[in-house]
C-alpha positions in Angstrom: 44.4 -47.0 -45.3 42.5 -50.1 -43.8 41.6 -53.0 -46.2 37.9 -52.8 -47.5 37.5 -56.3 -46.4 38.3 -55.3 -42.7 35.7 -52.3 -42.9 33.1 -54.5 -44.4 33.7 -57.2 -41.8 33.6 -54.5 -39.0 30.4 -53.1 -40.5 28.7 -56.6 -40.6 29.6 -57.5 -37.0 28.4 -54.0 -35.8 25.0 -54.5 -37.6 24.7 -57.7 -36.0 25.6 -56.6 -32.5 23.8 -53.4 -32.6 20.7 -54.1 -34.5 19.8 -57.8 -33.6 22.4 -59.6 -31.1 23.9 -57.4 -28.4 23.7 -60.6 -26.2 25.9 -62.6 -28.3 28.8 -60.9 -26.8 27.0 -59.6 -23.4 26.7 -56.0 -24.5 24.0 -53.7 -22.9 21.9 -51.2 -25.3 19.9 -48.6 -23.4 16.5 -48.0 -24.4 17.3 -45.8 -27.3 19.8 -48.3 -28.8 23.0 -46.6 -27.7 26.0 -48.7 -26.6 29.1 -47.5 -24.7 31.8 -47.9 -27.3 34.7 -48.6 -24.9 32.3 -51.7 -23.4 31.6 -52.6 -27.1 35.4 -52.8 -27.8 36.3 -54.8 -24.8 33.4 -57.2 -25.1 34.0 -57.7 -28.8 37.6 -59.0 -28.3 36.9 -62.7 -28.3 34.6 -62.4 -31.4 35.7 -59.6 -33.6 38.5 -57.3 -32.2 37.5 -53.7 -32.7 39.4 -50.5 -32.1 38.2 -47.1 -31.8 39.9 -46.4 -35.0 38.0 -48.9 -36.8 34.4 -48.2 -35.6 35.1 -44.4 -36.5 36.2 -45.3 -40.0 33.1 -47.9 -40.6 30.8 -45.1 -39.4 32.4 -42.5 -41.6 32.9 -44.9 -44.4 29.3 -46.2 -44.5 27.4 -45.0 -47.7 24.2 -45.8 -45.9 25.1 -43.9 -42.8 24.2 -47.2 -40.8 25.5 -46.1 -37.7 25.9 -43.0 -35.5 28.2 -42.0 -32.8 27.0 -39.7 -29.9 27.8 -35.9 -29.8 30.1 -36.6 -26.8 31.7 -39.4 -29.0 31.2 -41.9 -26.1 28.2 -44.1 -27.6 27.5 -45.6 -30.8 24.0 -47.1 -32.1 22.4 -48.7 -35.4 20.2 -45.9 -37.2 17.7 -48.1 -38.1 17.1 -51.9 -38.9 16.7 -53.2 -35.4 14.9 -56.5 -34.8 15.4 -55.9 -31.0 13.1 -53.5 -29.0 14.6 -50.0 -29.3 13.0 -46.7 -29.1 15.0 -44.2 -31.8 12.7 -41.3 -30.9 12.0 -41.0 -34.4 9.8 -37.6 -35.2 6.5 -38.2 -37.3 7.4 -36.3 -40.6 5.3 -35.7 -43.8 6.6 -38.0 -46.7 7.2 -36.6 -50.0 4.5 -37.6 -52.7 6.4 -40.8 -53.8 8.6 -43.1 -52.0 10.2 -46.3 -53.4 10.9 -50.0 -51.9 13.5 -52.3 -53.3 12.8 -56.0 -53.3 13.6 -59.1 -55.0 11.3 -60.2 -57.6 10.5 -63.4 -56.1 9.0 -61.3 -53.3 6.7 -59.5 -55.5 3.6 -62.0 -55.5 3.4 -62.0 -51.5 3.7 -58.0 -51.5 0.6 -58.3 -54.2 -1.3 -60.4 -51.5 -0.3 -58.9 -48.5 1.4 -55.5 -49.0 4.7 -54.7 -47.5 5.1 -55.8 -43.8 7.8 -55.0 -41.4 8.4 -58.9 -40.7 11.0 -59.0 -37.8 12.1 -55.6 -38.2 10.4 -52.4 -36.4 9.3 -50.8 -39.8 9.3 -51.3 -43.4 12.1 -49.4 -45.0 11.7 -46.9 -47.8 13.8 -45.0 -50.0 13.6 -41.3 -51.5 15.0 -42.2 -54.9 15.0 -45.2 -57.0 18.7 -45.9 -57.4 19.0 -46.4 -53.7 15.7 -48.7 -53.8 17.6 -50.7 -56.8 20.6 -51.1 -54.8 18.4 -52.3 -51.7 16.4 -54.8 -54.0 19.9 -56.2 -55.6 20.9 -57.3 -52.3 18.3 -60.0 -52.2 18.1 -61.1 -55.6 17.0 -59.8 -59.0 15.7 -56.2 -57.9 12.4 -54.6 -58.5 11.4 -51.5 -57.6 8.0 -50.5 -56.3 6.5 -47.1 -56.2 4.9 -45.8 -52.9 2.0 -43.2 -52.9 3.4 -41.9 -49.6 1.4 -38.6 -49.3 -1.6 -40.6 -50.3 -0.9 -43.0 -47.3 -0.3 -40.0 -45.2 -3.6 -38.5 -45.9 -5.3 -41.8 -45.1 -3.7 -41.8 -41.5 -0.5 -43.7 -42.3 2.5 -42.4 -40.1 6.2 -42.0 -41.8 9.3 -41.2 -39.8 12.7 -40.8 -41.3 15.8 -42.2 -39.7 18.9 -40.0 -39.2 20.5 -41.7 -42.3 17.5 -40.4 -44.6 15.5 -43.8 -44.6 11.8 -43.6 -44.5 10.0 -45.8 -42.2 6.5 -46.9 -42.1 4.7 -49.4 -39.8 3.3 -51.3 -42.9 2.4 -50.3 -46.5 -1.1 -51.8 -47.8 -1.4 -53.0 -51.1 -3.6 -50.2 -52.2 -0.7 -47.7 -51.9 1.8 -49.6 -54.0 2.3 -49.1 -57.7 3.8 -52.4 -59.2 4.8 -51.1 -62.7 6.0 -54.0 -64.7 6.9 -56.1 -61.6 
């Protein structure tokens, strides 16, 4: 069994390359964000050596299902979270009544003023449950979970998509649809 450190390191490297900086190793992604696994392995050698077994272990072991391997087993991509132009071809989906957004307490004042903005990502990421949102928020500091009135947003014409790993995506969330609770 691989050491946890090795898997975490490989996952972080794959996130960097497949979401943000394929150019760092000279990798090409297609319009949908897919990269040839053999090219990824070859080009990563000088930076963070990868093997097919390690890549498959990262994909299989990711609790957030950050990556997907194509049905033919030849390509890999990040499921969401890109800061580079990719078209994941995600269908518009009607959201549940409520979704949740985990953030750091220090961000709440800005969110009260501006709503949730995608910043350098393609979408605002939302969770279907508070536990996931809490874990996401904790990555950024003292966590706060905001409740999004998603069904109301959709009724007002806002579009929602859901990635392959269950993350809900919106272009933005206006302040009027956010319940701040005790935040």
